[in-house]
C-alpha positions, 0 to 999 in steps of 0.5 A, spaced: 180 764 941 173 767 940 172 766 947 178 770 949 175 776 944 168 776 947 171 776 954 175 782 952 169 785 949 165 784 955 170 787 961 175 792 957 170 796 955 166 796 961 172 798 965 174 804 960 167 807 961 168 806 969 175 810 969 172 815 964 166 816 969 171 817 975 175 822 971 169 826 969 166 826 976 173 827 980 179 828 976 181 822 979 189 821 978 189 813 979 183 813 973 187 818 969 193 813 970 190 807 968 187 810 962 193 812 960 196 805 960 191 803 956 191 809 951 199 811 951 200 806 945 195 810 941 197 817 943 204 815 941 203 812 934 198 818 933 204 823 935 208 820 930 203 821 924 201 828 927 203 834 922 211 834 920 210 842 920 210 841 928 218 839 928 219 836 934 217 830 938 215 833 944 210 838 941 207 833 937 206 829 943 203 835 947 198 836 942 196 829 941 196 828 949 192 835 950 187 832 945 186 826 949 185 829 955 179 834 952 176 828 948 176 824 955 172 830 958 167 831 953 166 823 951 158 822 952 157 814 954 149 816 951 152 818 945 158 814 944 159 806 944 166 806 943 171 810 947 177 807 943 174 810 936 172 816 939 179 818 942 182 815 935 178 820 931 179 826 936 187 824 936 187 824 928 183 830 926 188 835 922 192 840 926 189 847 927 192 853 927 192 854 935 195 847 936 200 849 931 202 855 934 203 852 941 198 856 944 194 851 947 194 850 954 191 846 960 194 848 966 190 844 971 190 838 975 188 834 969 194 836 965 199 834 970 195 827 972 195 825 965 202 828 963 205 824 968 201 818 967 203 818 960 210 819 961 210 813 966 206 809 961 211 810 955 217 809 960 220 816 960 222 820 966 218 827 968 224 830 968 227 828 961 228 832 955 226 831 948 231 831 943 234 828 937 234 821 940 226 821 942 224 824 935 228 819 932 225 814 937 218 816 934 220 816 927 222 808 928 216 806 930 214 801 925 209 804 919 205 797 920 203 800 927 198 805 924 194 808 930 188 806 926 189 799 928 187 800 935 180 803 932 179 797 928 180 792 933 176 796 938 170 796 932 171 788 932 170 788 939 164 792 939 161 788 933 162 781 937 158 785 943 153 786 938 153 779 935 152 776 942 146 781 943 143 778 937 143 771 939 137 768 942 136 768 949 138 761 951 145 761 946 147 768 950 146 765 957 150 759 954 156 764 951 156 768 958 157 761 962 163 759 958 166 766 958 165 766 966 170 759 965 164 754 966 165 747 964 161 744 959 157 740 965 157 747 969 154 750 963 149 745 962 146 745 970 146 753 970 142 753 963 137 747 965 140 743 959 138 736 960 144 732 957 152 734 956 151 732 949 145 737 948 149 743 951 155 741 947 150 742 941 148 748 943 155 751 944 157 749 937 150 752 934 152 759 938 159 759 936 157 758 928 152 763 929 157 768 931 162 766 926 157 767 921 156 774 923 163 776 924 166 773 918 165 780 915 170 783 920 175 776 920 
């Protein structure tokens, strides 16, 4: 279980930054599509929690989707460790007057790519319309699926990454080998450990140190 979380921490964050870079540089439609696959659940939940003075679901989702596009374009990897946390904060800030009036617009390819990808991600037709059914569908989302859950999970992943980086070099190497799916014998060979028993001891030490560090977010 711990290894699964570590692997997710290592690869999902790298992929998010790669996609964000593609969008910022070239407005790539495939990158938009993959980003929306990852962020659509958060966008949809945040739309449910948007100000109820925006009465219909379509307007609420449009405001949140526009915020998502703006956040992805502005995020700076040099100043931000977690895209998920950055986007969550952008999506959940109070609705301003411009957004409330519905006058905010992004009439460009980025909007078209993101809007279409979002509709596909949540299983809705681009030609479909919103009405009582769609609004009720948003209302029916379980309250336990608060958008802050995604941020908390992402922060835990970042905490795991930080905890791994704090391990002694040899223990980091062992953890990385195990993350790559190496067996105990393969890990021992790759890390220059003489015996299988000693390798097992070091793996247990690494896991114990990580568990101790991560106990605050368990």
